[in-house]
C-alpha positions in Angstrom: 99.9 138.6 36.2 101.3 140.6 39.3 103.2 139.3 42.1 100.2 138.6 44.5 98.1 136.5 41.5 101.2 133.9 39.9 99.8 131.0 38.1 100.9 127.4 39.1 103.7 126.5 36.0 102.6 122.8 36.4 98.7 123.2 36.3 98.3 126.6 35.5 95.7 127.2 38.3 95.4 130.8 39.5 95.3 129.9 42.9 98.8 130.0 43.4 99.6 131.7 46.9 103.3 133.3 48.3 104.1 131.4 51.3 106.9 133.5 52.7 109.8 132.3 50.5 108.2 129.7 48.0 105.0 130.0 45.9 102.7 127.2 46.3 99.7 125.3 44.3 96.9 124.3 46.5 95.3 122.0 43.7 98.3 120.5 42.1 100.8 120.4 45.4 103.6 121.8 43.1 105.8 124.3 44.9 108.4 126.9 43.1 110.9 129.7 44.2 110.5 132.8 42.3 114.0 132.8 41.3 113.0 129.2 39.3 110.3 131.2 38.0 112.8 133.8 36.3 115.5 131.8 35.3 112.7 129.8 33.2 113.2 126.2 35.2 111.0 124.2 33.5 112.6 121.0 34.6 110.2 118.3 34.6 108.8 116.9 38.0 108.5 112.5 38.0 105.4 111.9 40.0 104.2 108.2 40.7 101.1 107.0 40.8 100.0 108.0 43.9 101.7 111.8 43.0 104.6 110.9 45.0 107.9 113.2 43.5 110.2 110.2 41.7 113.8 110.9 42.2 117.0 109.0 40.4 118.1 106.6 42.7 115.1 106.0 44.4 113.2 102.9 45.4 109.7 101.5 43.6 107.0 99.3 43.5 105.3 98.0 40.6 101.6 98.2 41.1 100.2 96.3 38.2 101.4 93.2 36.5 103.1 94.2 33.6 104.2 91.9 30.2 107.5 92.5 29.1 106.9 92.8 25.4 108.7 90.3 23.6 109.3 87.9 26.1 106.5 85.4 28.0 108.0 87.1 31.4 105.5 89.5 33.4 107.0 92.0 36.5 104.3 90.8 39.4 102.2 93.6 41.0 104.4 94.0 44.6 107.9 94.3 42.8 110.2 96.1 44.2 112.9 98.2 41.9 116.0 100.0 43.3 118.2 103.0 42.2 115.7 103.9 39.5 117.1 106.6 37.0 114.5 108.8 35.4 114.5 109.7 31.6 112.9 111.9 29.2 113.7 109.5 26.3 110.0 108.1 24.0 107.0 107.3 26.6 108.6 105.3 29.5 110.1 107.9 32.1 112.1 105.2 34.4 115.3 103.4 33.0 116.3 100.6 35.5 117.4 97.1 36.3 115.0 94.3 37.6 116.2 91.0 38.9 115.7 87.7 37.3 114.4 90.0 34.6 116.7 92.5 33.5 117.3 95.9 32.3 114.0 97.8 31.8 112.2 101.0 30.9 109.0 101.6 32.9 106.1 104.4 33.0 105.9 106.4 36.0 101.6 105.7 36.3 102.5 101.8 37.0 105.0 102.2 40.0 104.5 103.8 43.3 107.7 105.0 46.0 108.5 102.6 48.0 
């Protein structure tokens, strides 16, 4: 592909376009610079259930009742979790501490950015 035909590194769409200083994908909304692409910066982007990008230290809200494995506790819908840590260990993406429950791991698909 030429510089005028860039493929999105996230969703592989061929409709990516150059917007002055960055490349943008109209299908998934991913943006990247030519330097990131040249350096092979393939960092994982974490997104919540609504598609918003998550970062370390963000606050999120749980969107579904979640049973705590090995316990009778339940994390209720609307529970706000502050100061999350994103991790690449296993199938859970978020390390956090929930008031009244303690340390937990959550999946990004069950939270939305607060």
